[in-house]
C-alpha positions in Angstrom: 119.7 -43.6 78.3 122.7 -45.9 77.7 122.6 -45.1 73.9 122.4 -41.4 74.6 125.4 -41.6 77.0 127.4 -43.6 74.4 126.7 -40.9 71.7 127.9 -38.1 74.0 130.9 -40.1 75.0 132.1 -40.9 71.5 134.7 -38.0 71.3 136.3 -39.2 74.5 136.4 -42.8 73.2 138.1 -41.5 70.0 140.7 -39.7 72.1 141.3 -42.7 74.2 141.8 -44.9 71.1 144.1 -42.3 69.5 146.2 -42.3 72.7 146.5 -46.0 73.3 150.3 -45.8 73.2 150.2 -43.3 76.0 147.7 -44.8 78.4 146.0 -48.0 79.0 142.3 -48.2 78.2 139.7 -50.1 80.3 137.9 -53.0 78.8 134.2 -52.1 78.6 131.8 -54.2 80.7 129.9 -56.8 78.7 126.2 -56.0 78.5 123.7 -58.8 78.5 120.2 -58.1 77.0 117.4 -58.8 79.4 113.8 -59.5 78.5 112.0 -58.9 81.8 112.3 -57.7 85.4 112.8 -60.0 88.3 110.2 -58.3 90.5 106.9 -56.7 89.3 104.5 -55.3 92.0 101.4 -53.2 92.3 100.5 -50.5 94.9 97.6 -48.0 95.3 99.0 -44.5 94.9 96.7 -41.5 94.6 94.0 -42.2 92.0 95.9 -45.1 90.5 96.9 -48.7 91.2 100.4 -48.5 89.9 102.2 -51.5 88.4 106.0 -51.2 88.8 109.3 -53.0 88.7 111.3 -52.9 91.9 115.0 -53.9 91.6 117.9 -53.7 93.9 118.3 -53.6 97.7 115.2 -52.2 99.6 117.5 -49.9 101.6 119.4 -48.6 98.6 119.2 -45.0 97.3 115.9 -44.8 95.4 116.0 -44.2 91.6 112.7 -43.7 89.8 112.9 -44.3 86.0 110.0 -42.9 83.8 109.2 -44.1 80.3 107.5 -42.2 77.5 105.0 -42.9 74.7 104.7 -45.4 73.1 107.2 -47.2 75.3 106.8 -48.9 78.6 108.9 -50.0 81.6 110.9 -52.5 79.4 112.8 -49.5 78.0 114.8 -49.8 81.2 115.1 -53.6 81.4 118.9 -53.4 80.7 119.6 -50.3 82.8 117.8 -51.3 86.0 120.1 -54.3 86.7 123.2 -52.2 86.3 121.9 -49.6 88.8 120.7 -52.4 91.2 124.1 -54.1 91.1 125.6 -50.7 92.1 123.4 -50.7 95.2 120.5 -48.5 94.1 116.8 -49.4 94.6 115.3 -49.0 91.1 111.6 -48.2 90.8 110.2 -48.4 87.2 106.5 -47.6 87.1 104.0 -48.0 84.3 102.7 -44.5 83.7 98.9 -44.0 83.7 97.4 -45.6 80.7 100.1 -48.2 80.4 100.6 -51.9 81.4 99.1 -52.9 84.7 98.6 -49.3 86.0 94.9 -48.4 86.1 92.5 -46.0 87.8 91.0 -47.1 91.1 87.6 -45.6 90.1 85.8 -46.2 86.8 84.5 -42.6 87.1 87.9 -41.0 87.4 88.8 -38.4 84.8 91.2 -39.8 82.2 93.7 -36.9 82.3 97.2 -37.0 80.8 98.1 -33.4 81.4 101.7 -33.0 82.4 100.9 -31.9 85.9 98.8 -35.0 86.5 101.7 -37.3 85.5 104.0 -35.4 87.9 101.5 -35.8 90.7 101.4 -39.6 90.0 105.1 -39.8 90.7 104.7 -37.9 94.0 101.8 -40.2 95.0 103.9 -43.3 94.2 106.8 -42.0 96.3 104.3 -41.4 99.2 102.8 -44.8 98.8 106.3 -46.4 98.8 107.4 -44.1 101.7 110.2 -42.7 99.6 111.1 -39.2 100.8 113.6 -38.3 98.1 114.8 -40.0 94.9 117.0 -39.7 91.9 114.4 -39.2 89.1 115.2 -40.0 85.5 113.3 -40.4 82.3 113.0 -39.9 78.5 110.3 -38.6 76.3 107.1 -37.9 78.4 109.1 -39.5 81.3 111.7 -36.8 81.0 109.1 -34.0 81.1 107.4 -35.7 84.1 110.8 -36.0 85.9 111.5 -32.3 85.2 108.0 -31.3 86.6 108.7 -33.2 89.8 112.1 -31.5 90.2 110.6 -28.1 89.5 107.5 -28.3 91.6 108.7 -30.5 94.5 112.5 -30.0 94.5 112.7 -31.3 98.1 111.6 -34.7 96.8 114.2 -34.9 94.0 117.8 -35.7 94.9 119.0 -35.5 91.2 117.4 -35.2 87.8 118.4 -37.1 84.6 116.3 -35.9 81.6 117.1 -37.6 78.3 115.7 -37.1 74.8 112.4 -35.6 76.0 110.1 -32.7 76.1 110.6 -29.6 78.2 107.9 -28.5 80.6 105.3 -27.2 78.3 104.1 -23.6 78.2 100.4 -23.8 77.3 100.3 -20.2 76.2 103.3 -20.4 73.8 101.9 -23.7 72.6 99.0 -21.8 71.0 101.4 -19.9 68.7 101.5 -21.6 65.2 104.9 -22.7 63.8 106.1 -22.6 60.2 104.7 -25.5 58.1 107.9 -27.5 58.2 108.0 -27.5 62.0 104.2 -28.2 62.2 104.7 -31.3 60.0 107.0 -32.9 62.6 104.0 -33.0 65.0 101.5 -34.4 62.4 100.7 -37.4 64.7 99.3 -35.1 67.4 96.7 -33.7 65.0 96.0 -37.1 63.5 95.4 -38.9 66.8 93.0 -36.1 67.8 90.6 -37.2 65.1 88.2 -40.1 64.8 90.1 -41.2 61.7 93.4 -41.2 63.7 91.9 -43.2 66.5 90.7 -45.9 64.1 94.0 -45.8 62.3 96.0 -46.2 65.5 93.8 -49.2 66.5 94.3 -50.8 63.1 98.0 -50.0 62.7 99.2 -49.9 66.4 102.3 -52.0 65.9 103.3 -49.9 62.8 102.9 -46.7 64.7 104.8 -48.0 67.7 
């Protein structure tokens, strides 16, 4: 998110540099790379036991940050402290299938449909007794955040959707694209095969 913001901000930075003789520019804050979160917790929420980071004051405005694939909560390890220092309570959950988040029942259907991920966020908010939150994400997390905002707007104070998928239309998704466009989604076809599963298990780090 920080990188995306920096990219969008580059023209303004250029303008400020060009006009240094006319106005004083602020010294940017020094960013320190973090390696982990200070507080990792777990809670039962819906069909899951969710592992999540919890940063900032407990009574702060809640912010929920959602990662995508093949990433995890550490995508936000440098963002969360900045928000926490500004007084926000920052919740960063492992999405289903990631990290310490797991199904409560061994017989639960393993479903990664976009609506299921959206319901996971609502269930987590209910479990944490969060009525309304600022919800942000990227990749699958951006799509999930958008779904929560669209289906349960009363639970979403604001939406930050970065570098991610739009809410998918299953009907339009059946329409084939030109070969060049289809090639960009090769991994979705590959991972749907036995060969792809074996390949991902063998070369997981390279794919990630």
